[in-house]
C-alpha positions as CSV (number, residue, x, y, z in Angstrom):
1,Y,99.1,67.3,71.0
2,Y,101.0,68.2,67.8
3,V,97.8,67.8,65.8
4,A,95.9,70.0,68.2
5,L,98.6,72.6,68.2
6,K,98.9,72.8,64.5
7,G,95.2,73.0,64.2
8,N,95.0,75.8,66.8
9,D,92.4,73.7,68.6
10,V,94.0,73.7,72.1
11,T,91.4,74.7,74.7
12,A,91.7,72.5,77.8
13,Y,95.4,73.0,78.4
14,S,95.3,71.3,81.8
15,S,93.6,68.3,80.3
16,M,96.5,67.9,77.9
17,K,98.9,67.8,80.7
18,K,96.6,65.5,82.7
19,S,96.5,63.1,79.7
20,I,100.3,62.9,79.8
21,E,100.2,62.1,83.5
22,N,97.6,59.4,83.0
23,Y,99.7,57.8,80.3
24,F,102.7,57.5,82.6
25,R,100.4,56.2,85.4
26,D,98.7,53.6,83.2
27,E,102.1,52.4,82.0
28,G,103.3,52.0,85.6
29,L,106.1,54.5,85.1
30,V,105.2,56.8,88.0
31,D,103.2,56.6,91.2
32,L,101.2,59.8,91.6
33,G,99.3,61.2,94.5
34,T,101.2,60.0,97.5
35,Y,102.6,63.3,98.5
36,S,100.1,65.7,96.9
37,S,97.3,64.2,99.0
38,T,99.4,64.7,102.1
39,Y,100.0,68.3,101.2
40,E,96.5,69.1,100.0
41,Q,94.6,67.8,103.1
42,T,96.3,70.6,105.1
43,I,95.2,73.5,102.9
44,Q,93.0,75.9,104.8
45,S,92.0,78.2,101.9
46,E,88.8,77.0,100.2
47,N,89.7,79.2,97.2
48,L,93.1,77.4,96.8
49,K,91.5,74.0,97.2
50,A,89.0,74.8,94.5
51,L,91.8,76.0,92.2
52,L,93.9,72.8,92.6
53,Y,91.0,70.7,91.5
54,H,89.8,73.1,88.8
55,D,90.2,72.0,85.1
56,Y,91.5,75.3,83.8
57,L,91.5,76.3,80.2
58,L,94.3,77.6,78.1
59,E,92.3,80.8,77.6
60,D,92.2,81.3,81.4
61,V,96.0,81.2,81.5
62,Q,96.4,83.4,78.5
63,S,94.0,86.1,79.8
64,H,96.4,86.6,82.8
65,L,99.5,87.2,80.5
66,K,100.4,90.7,79.3
67,D,101.7,91.5,75.9
68,H,105.3,91.6,77.2
69,E,105.1,88.3,79.1
70,C,105.3,84.6,78.3
71,L,105.1,81.4,80.3
72,L,107.5,78.5,79.8
73,D,105.9,75.3,81.2
74,F,108.2,72.2,81.3
75,Y,107.4,68.6,81.7
76,D,109.9,65.8,81.8
77,S,109.7,62.6,79.9
78,S,112.5,60.8,77.9
79,Q,112.9,64.3,76.3
80,T,112.2,67.4,78.2
81,K,109.2,69.3,76.6
82,M,108.4,73.0,76.9
83,F,105.1,74.6,76.3
84,V,105.5,78.3,75.4
85,I,102.4,80.3,76.1
86,T,101.6,84.0,75.4
87,N,98.3,85.8,75.5
88,N,97.6,84.8,71.9
89,H,99.7,81.8,71.1
90,I,100.9,78.4,72.3
91,S,103.8,76.2,71.0
92,L,105.4,73.0,72.1
93,Y,109.1,72.4,71.8
94,D,111.7,69.7,72.5
95,Y,113.7,71.7,75.0
96,N,117.3,72.7,74.7
97,E,119.2,75.8,76.0
98,E,119.6,77.4,72.6
99,I,115.8,77.7,72.3
100,L,115.7,80.0,75.3
101,K,117.5,82.7,73.4
102,D,114.4,83.1,71.2
103,F,112.5,84.4,74.3
104,S,114.9,87.0,75.7
105,H,112.9,89.8,74.2
106,Y,110.1,89.3,76.6
107,Y,110.2,91.7,79.6
108,H,109.0,89.0,82.0
109,I,109.0,85.2,81.8
110,Y,107.2,82.9,84.1
111,I,108.9,79.5,84.6
112,C,107.0,76.3,85.6
113,N,109.9,73.9,85.8
114,D,109.9,70.2,86.2
115,G,112.3,67.3,86.3
116,K,115.8,68.1,85.1
117,T,115.0,71.8,84.6
118,Y,114.1,72.2,88.2
119,H,117.8,72.4,89.1
120,M,118.6,75.0,86.4
121,I,119.3,78.6,87.2
122,F,117.4,80.3,84.4
123,E,118.7,83.7,85.4
124,E,122.1,82.6,84.0
125,L,120.5,81.7,80.6
126,L,118.0,84.6,80.1
127,E,118.8,88.3,80.4
128,T,115.3,89.3,81.4
129,S,113.0,89.4,84.4
130,I,112.1,85.9,85.7
131,S,109.7,84.5,88.2
132,Y,108.5,81.0,89.0
133,L,105.2,79.2,89.4
134,S,104.5,75.7,90.8
135,S,101.9,75.4,88.1
136,A,100.3,77.6,85.4
137,K,97.1,77.4,87.4
138,Y,98.6,79.7,90.1
139,L,98.2,82.6,87.7
140,L,94.4,82.2,88.2
141,Y,94.5,82.2,92.0
142,E,92.9,85.4,93.4
143,H,94.4,86.0,96.8
144,V,92.4,87.8,99.5
145,L,95.0,89.7,101.6
146,T,94.8,90.2,105.3
147,D,93.9,93.7,106.6
148,K,96.9,93.6,109.0
149,Q,99.7,95.8,107.7
150,E,102.2,94.2,109.9
151,I,105.6,92.5,109.1
152,E,106.8,89.7,111.2
153,I,110.7,89.7,111.2
154,I,112.8,86.8,112.3
155,G,116.6,87.3,112.4
156,D,119.7,88.2,114.3
157,I,119.5,84.8,115.9
158,D,122.1,83.7,118.5
159,Y,123.3,80.4,117.2
160,D,126.7,80.3,119.0
161,E,129.7,82.5,119.7
162,L,131.3,82.1,116.2
163,Y,130.3,83.9,113.0
164,S,129.5,82.4,109.6
165,M,130.0,84.0,106.2
166,H,127.2,81.9,104.7
167,R,123.7,81.1,105.7
168,G,124.1,77.4,105.6
169,E,126.6,77.0,108.4
170,Y,125.4,76.8,112.0
171,H,127.1,79.9,113.4
172,S,125.8,83.4,114.2
173,L,125.2,85.7,111.2
174,L,126.7,89.1,111.8
175,F,125.0,90.9,108.9
176,S,121.6,89.6,109.8
177,Y,121.6,92.3,112.5
178,Y,121.9,95.1,110.0
179,E,119.3,93.4,107.7
180,V,116.6,93.2,110.3
181,S,117.4,96.7,111.7
182,T,117.0,98.2,108.2
183,I,113.8,96.4,107.5
184,K,112.0,97.1,110.7
185,N,112.8,100.9,110.3
186,L,110.9,100.8,107.0
187,F,107.6,99.7,108.6
188,K,105.3,101.4,111.0
189,F,104.0,98.1,112.4
190,Y,106.3,95.2,113.0
191,E,107.0,92.3,115.3
192,L,110.7,91.4,115.7
193,H,111.7,87.9,116.8
194,H,115.5,87.9,117.4
195,K,118.3,86.5,119.6
196,D,116.6,83.5,121.2
197,V,114.0,82.3,118.7
198,T,112.3,79.0,119.4
199,K,110.2,76.8,117.2
200,E,107.2,77.4,119.5
201,E,107.5,81.2,118.9
202,F,107.8,80.7,115.1
203,M,104.7,78.4,115.0
204,Q,102.6,81.0,116.8
205,I,102.8,83.4,113.8
206,T,99.5,83.7,112.0
207,H,98.9,85.1,108.5
208,P,100.9,88.3,108.8
209,Y,100.9,90.7,105.8
210,I,104.7,90.0,105.4
211,L,107.0,87.4,106.9
212,H,110.7,88.0,106.6
213,V,113.2,85.3,107.8
214,S,116.9,86.0,108.0
215,A,118.4,82.8,109.3
216,H,120.3,79.6,108.4
217,G,118.5,77.1,106.2
218,E,119.3,73.5,105.3
219,Y,118.2,70.8,102.9
220,N,119.2,67.3,104.1
221,D,118.6,63.7,103.3
222,E,115.8,63.0,105.7
223,E,113.8,60.0,104.6
224,D,110.5,61.8,105.0
225,L,110.1,64.1,102.0
226,L,108.3,66.7,104.0
227,D,111.2,67.1,106.5
228,K,114.1,67.7,104.1
229,G,113.9,71.5,103.9
230,S,114.0,73.5,107.2
231,I,114.7,76.9,108.8
232,L,117.2,76.7,111.7
233,L,116.4,78.5,114.9
234,S,118.0,78.7,118.4
235,H,119.1,75.7,120.5
236,G,119.3,73.4,117.4
237,Q,115.5,73.7,116.8
238,K,114.2,73.8,113.3
239,V,111.0,74.4,111.4
240,T,110.3,72.0,108.5
241,S,108.0,72.0,105.5
242,Q,105.7,69.7,107.5
243,D,105.5,72.3,110.3
244,I,104.8,75.1,107.8
245,M,101.8,73.2,106.4
246,K,100.3,73.3,109.9
247,M,100.5,77.1,109.9
248,N,98.1,79.7,108.3
249,F,99.5,82.1,105.8
250,S,96.2,82.8,104.0
251,G,96.1,86.5,103.3
252,T,99.9,86.9,103.5
253,A,101.2,89.0,100.6
254,L,104.9,88.1,100.9
255,V,107.2,85.5,102.6
256,S,110.9,86.2,102.1
257,L,113.3,83.5,103.2
258,A,116.8,84.9,103.2
259,S,118.1,81.5,104.1
260,C,120.4,79.0,102.3
261,Y,118.5,76.3,100.3
262,S,115.1,77.7,101.1
263,G,114.2,77.4,97.4
264,V,115.5,73.8,97.1
265,G,113.1,70.8,97.1
266,E,112.5,67.3,95.9
267,D,111.1,67.0,92.3
268,I,108.4,64.4,92.1
269,S,107.4,63.8,88.4
270,F,104.1,65.4,87.6
271,E,103.5,66.5,91.2
272,G,105.9,69.4,91.3
273,I,108.6,70.5,93.8
274,Y,108.2,69.6,97.4
275,G,110.0,71.6,100.1
276,L,109.6,74.9,102.0
277,R,108.5,76.8,98.8
278,R,105.6,74.4,98.2
279,A,104.7,74.3,101.9
280,F,104.4,78.1,102.2
281,E,102.5,78.3,98.9
282,L,99.9,75.8,100.0
283,A,99.7,77.4,103.4
284,G,98.4,80.5,101.5
285,A,101.3,82.9,100.9
286,R,100.9,84.9,97.7
287,T,104.6,85.6,96.8
288,L,107.8,84.0,98.0
289,I,111.4,85.2,97.8
290,L,113.8,82.2,98.2
291,V,117.4,81.1,97.9
292,K,118.4,78.2,95.6
293,D,121.8,77.5,97.1
294,Q,124.2,78.5,99.9
295,I,124.2,82.3,100.0
296,N,126.8,84.8,101.3
297,D,125.7,86.5,104.5
298,M,126.7,90.1,103.4
299,I,125.1,89.8,100.0
300,A,121.9,88.4,101.4
301,A,121.7,91.2,103.9
302,A,122.4,93.9,101.4
303,F,120.0,92.5,98.8
304,M,117.1,92.1,101.3
305,S,117.7,95.6,102.7
306,Y,117.5,97.2,99.3
307,F,114.6,95.0,98.2
308,Y,112.4,96.4,101.0
309,C,113.5,99.9,100.3
310,F,112.4,99.5,96.7
311,Y,109.3,97.6,97.8
312,A,107.9,100.7,99.4
313,S,107.5,102.3,95.9
314,Y,107.6,99.4,93.4
315,D,105.6,96.2,92.9
316,V,107.3,93.1,94.2
317,L,108.9,92.0,90.9
318,D,110.3,95.4,90.0
319,A,111.6,95.8,93.6
320,F,113.3,92.4,93.3
321,D,115.0,93.3,90.0
322,E,116.0,96.8,91.2
323,A,117.6,95.4,94.4
324,K,119.8,93.1,92.2
325,N,120.8,96.0,90.0
326,K,121.7,98.1,93.0
327,I,124.0,95.5,94.5
328,M,125.8,95.1,91.1
329,T,126.8,98.8,91.2
330,M,127.9,99.0,94.8
331,T,131.4,99.9,95.8
332,L,133.4,99.0,98.9
333,N,132.5,102.4,100.4
334,D,128.8,101.7,99.7
335,F,128.9,98.5,101.7
336,D,130.9,100.3,104.5
337,E,128.1,102.9,104.7
338,L,125.3,100.3,104.5
339,F,126.7,98.1,107.3
340,R,128.7,100.6,109.2
341,L,131.5,98.0,109.0
342,N,134.1,100.0,110.9
343,E,131.7,100.5,113.8
344,T,131.2,96.8,114.6
345,I,133.4,94.4,112.9
346,I,136.6,95.9,114.3
347,K,135.3,95.0,117.7
348,E,135.3,91.4,116.6
349,N,138.7,91.7,114.9
350,K,137.1,90.4,111.7
351,L,137.2,93.5,109.5
352,G,140.0,92.2,107.3
353,F,138.4,88.8,106.9
354,Y,135.0,90.3,105.7
355,R,136.7,92.9,103.6
356,R,138.7,90.3,101.6
357,E,135.5,88.3,100.9
358,L,133.6,91.5,99.9
359,Y,136.5,92.7,97.8
360,Q,136.5,89.5,95.8
361,L,132.8,89.8,95.1
362,I,132.6,93.5,94.1
363,N,135.7,93.2,91.9
364,N,134.4,90.1,90.0
365,K,131.0,91.1,88.6
366,A,130.4,87.6,87.2
367,L,130.9,86.1,90.6
368,L,128.7,88.7,92.2
369,K,125.9,88.2,89.6
370,K,126.1,84.5,90.2
371,E,125.6,85.1,93.9
372,L,122.6,87.3,93.3
373,N,121.1,84.8,90.8
374,K,120.7,82.4,93.7
375,F,117.7,84.5,94.8
376,M,114.4,83.5,93.1
377,I,110.8,84.9,93.3
378,Q,107.8,82.6,93.0
379,G,104.0,83.2,92.9
380,S,101.9,86.2,92.1
381,V,104.0,89.2,90.9
């Protein structure tokens, strides 16, 4: 690979990575294919099937990158390696965090992470716009979007009589109500699933233009890899990655999962990340907004509310970044106005509790930024 790179003779980029995989397989160091075959047999889009088996060229990837963009493609061996690809250049590095500083001048960076880098929050290392891809080949996927201009909204779910401050604890989410109310008012056509939301109701959703989920999420230690990530619904019911693979999101422009751990998955060497994010992607969704950790209910609701406000006028990546910037500048009064705090929380005698949490966040910008950096965007942007 070094010889090829120095000689500028790299054409079959995917073949290079495949050779690396074959070496590890031949040496008995990794067992490939077990989970990928399970996933891929469920794929309904013929275009996506063709893409996954297509031996794509470096030039194919480069032709989809703009002058202000680059792609960082990682693979894990004894030393983490990083391909850096622009529209006219490719380099290979032994990865360390200091190297990342050399790429902060790019307006937008695609990240294809693997192994140890999967758990990294690159937003804390790079002061630029970041999105994620399961593989560089997803740059080449031409989505055909549905004609339906409808958003399916799931949120304001009745879990129990208690309230939770985070979207990873099994209690009702007070601010989910404001989130779904704001979002539905931005769309002419919408279907709202709230209060008593069952798995059966969720599974009946079929390739909407947008799916928005405001709910609890979890990532657990289930033995079956495909059941580890899930969305929690009413009556203790849940929708797992395996369930999502049985659904049809071909033609869906955007799936936003404002749920704890929705961006978390299991890293299988050379097969990528398995979890909700991979399941929705292989079910056909073009772009995903996910959460990498436990997220504060108020911040999640505020971020998603402003994201959809900006999404009416911006492309998905700019709307994502603008929503983050907006939250960083908000005051206590801004949050009062957005959520009408005095109107509702006083009735629950929780105004002081929520205000203390909010006050800590808006008066500690580093803490607030860390909370916002838990959001990630993946897919076509």
